[in-house]
N, C-alpha and C positions, 0 to 999 in steps of 0.2 A: 470396474463393471463395464465401461465402454470398450476396453481392450478385449474383454471376453466376448462381448457382442460382435465386434468386428471379426474376431477369430471364428466365431460360430457362423457368421455370414459367409466367410470364405470356405469354411468346411462344407456348408450346404451348396455353395455355388460350384465347387469342384466336381462333385459327382454329376451335377446337371450338365456340365460341359462335357465331361468324359462320357457320360451316358448318351449324349447326343452325337457321338462320333460315328461316322459311317463305317462300312466294312473295310477290311484291311487295305484293299487296293485303292478305294476312294479315300481312305484315311491318309494315305501317303500323299496323294495329290492335294487334298484339302489342306494338309499341314503346310504346304508350300505357298499358300495364299495368305496375304496380309495386306492391310490397308493403312497407309500413312495419312494423318490428318493434321490440319492446323485450325485453331478456333479462336474466337474472340467475341466480346460483346459486353453490354452493360449489366450491372447487377445492383440490387438493393440489399442493404444489410440492416438487421434488426437486433437490438440488444434484448436479452431475456434474463431476468432475475427469477430464479426458481423460488426464492424465499418470499413469501407473501408480504412480510414486513418491509423488505427492501423495495418491493414494487410500490408500496405506499410512499416511501421516502424519495424515490427517484422517478422522474418523468423521462421516458426515453423516446427518441425520434429515429425514424429510418434515415439512412444515409445512402448516397449513390456511390458507385464505384465501377470497376471493370475487371475483366479477366482476359488473359491471353495464354496460349499454350499449344502443345502438340499432343498427338495421340498415336497409338498403334493398335489396330483392331485385328483380331484373329478369328475369322469366320469358322464355324463348325458345321452344323447341319440343322435343318428344320428352323431356319431363321435365327438361331442362337449364335452369339459371338461373345468373345471376351475382349475387353478394351482396357488398356492402361493409359493414363494421362499424366502429364507433367506440365506445370505452367506457373504463371505469376498472377497474383490477384491483389488488388488494392481496394480496401473497404474501410469502414470506420464505424464509430458510434458517437451519438450525441446524447448527453445525459444532463438533465437539469436537476439541481438539488437545492437544499437550503430554501425551501418554498419557492423554487424556480428562480431565485435571484443569482445563483451560480450556474454557469453553462460551460460544460466541457465538451468540446467538439474535437474528436481525435480521428486521425487517418492512419490506418495500419497497413503494412505491406507483408505479404505472405508468399512463400513457396507453396504451391498447391499440387497435391498428388491424389490420384484416384484409381480405383480398380472397379470395373463395372461389368456386370452380366447384362447383356442386351438381347432383347427379343424383338425381331422385326416381323411385321405382318403386311402382306401385299393387299392393297385396297384399290378397287376400280373407281376412279373418279367419274368417268363417263366412258362411252364406247372408245376402245383403243387408247385410253389414257389411264395409266396405272401409276401408283406411287407406293412407297412403303412408309408405314408408321412404325415407330419403335418405342419400347419402354426399357428404361435402364434403372438398375439399382446396384449399390455397392458401397464399400467403405471409402471415406474421404479422410485424408491426412493433410493438415496444414502446418507449416513451420513459420512461426512468427519472426520475421526478419527485423522489424523495427517500425518506426513511425514518427509522427509529429502531430501537433494540434494547437489549439488555442483555448484559453480560459477567460471567461468574462465573469467578473465578480463585482457587480454594482459599480462598474466603471469601465475604463478602457480595457480592451482585450490584451492578453499577454500570450505571445507565441512560445512554444516549447518544443524540444526534441526529446525523444524517449532514449533513456540510458538504462541498459540492463545490468543487473548484478553489481551495483556500485552503491556504497553508502550515500545517503542523501547529503548534498552539499549546500552551500549558501546561494548558488546560482538561481536566478528567477526564471531562466529559460531552459531548465532541465527537469523532465519528469523522471524520477528515479523508480525503476521497477525492480523489486526484489521478491524472491520466492514466487515467481510466476511460472506458468506452464507455457513453454514456447512450442511444444508439440501438442497440437490440437486435433482431436479425433471427432469424426462425425459420420453421418450417413448421407449419401447422394441418392436422389430419385429424380427421374426425368421422363419426359414424353416429347416426341418430336416426329418430324417427317423428313424423308429424303427423296431426292430426285437425281437421276443420272443425266449429266450433261454430255458425256462421251462414253463409249463402251467401258472404259476403265477409270472414269472420274465421276464424282457425285458431290452434291452439296446437301447439307442438312441444316435444319433449324430446330433447336431444342429448348424447351422450357425446363430449367433445372432448379430443384430445391435442395439445399444443403442444411441438414439439421445438426447443428453443433452440439456436442455433448460435454466437452471438457471446459471446466472453468478456466478463465484467464489467470486467475490467482486468488488471493484472499481478500478479506475486507479492507486491510490496510497495506496491500502490496505495492501501491503507487503513491508517491508523495512528491510535492514540489514546494519550494520555499516561497509560498504565496498565501498569506493569511491562514497558514496552517492547513491548506487544502490537501485532502487525501482522496484518491479515487478508489471506489469499491470495485474490485475486479472479480468478485464472487459472482460471476455472470458468464454466460456463453452467448453465442450469436447464431442467427439464422440468416441464410442467404437465398435470394430468389434471383435467378439470372436468365437471360436469353442469350443463347450461343448460336452463332452462325459458323459453319465449318465447311472446309473444302477437303475432299478426300481423294487420294490416288491409290488405286488398287495395283498391287504387284503380284505377279504369278511366276514363281521360280520354275515351275514345270515347263511353261512356254519358253522361258529364256533358255533352259537346258536343251529343249527340242531345237531351238534355233541354232545353238552352238553345235549340236550334233549334226544338223543338216549342213552347216558350213564345213565341218570336218569331212563329211561324206563327199561333198563336192570336191574338196581338195584332193582326196584320195583318187577320184576319177581323173 
């Protein structure tokens, strides 16, 4: 269901982008502009159980994390652009169970990918001072790289490392994950503002919400040799982040004009 939704979003986004293209001459010039960016910032992660019975059994807490990465933005026309992102994110989940006597605090690491349709609108802050606000939406894909955590069960805490696709062993410091979904799909939505520092450079600040759709796994997908503990992974996550970004605009048409000018001077 999630994969169909993501495909539908891309299907809708493509005509919006192509429909916003300028006339043929402008199209060729616009296609040669692109914007490189790097971003980073803090995030908060929240665990969500869709099953009402699970929500009664487990008490969840928000956890702090961060994300870093890079992006390429392709401007089109009328303030529309298409942005691809690739990065790294670290976030986790804190779950209390067994009448809050057991606490599992996990930290997960992800490769983070996104494709966003972005709409920018120019706003006058005051006389001779303008900025752009923008809205973004698009599919998000995370690949679960690994993680670690601690378990407190009516006594001292026990640290563990996550091990994927391995039969549970006798170790007390390994959380064995089987039949889990390491590819996690969701939807990104954001709002932010941007300001130009130099003619071809700008900074942006964005509030981004990621609505996770894919379950991490099943009810008994995670186990550790500690008092028979099993982690219910029939859950997904939500992320709220603040991203600060630096962008550098590249214009191939100007670079080609510069090369042609130098060649013309040499011929003289």
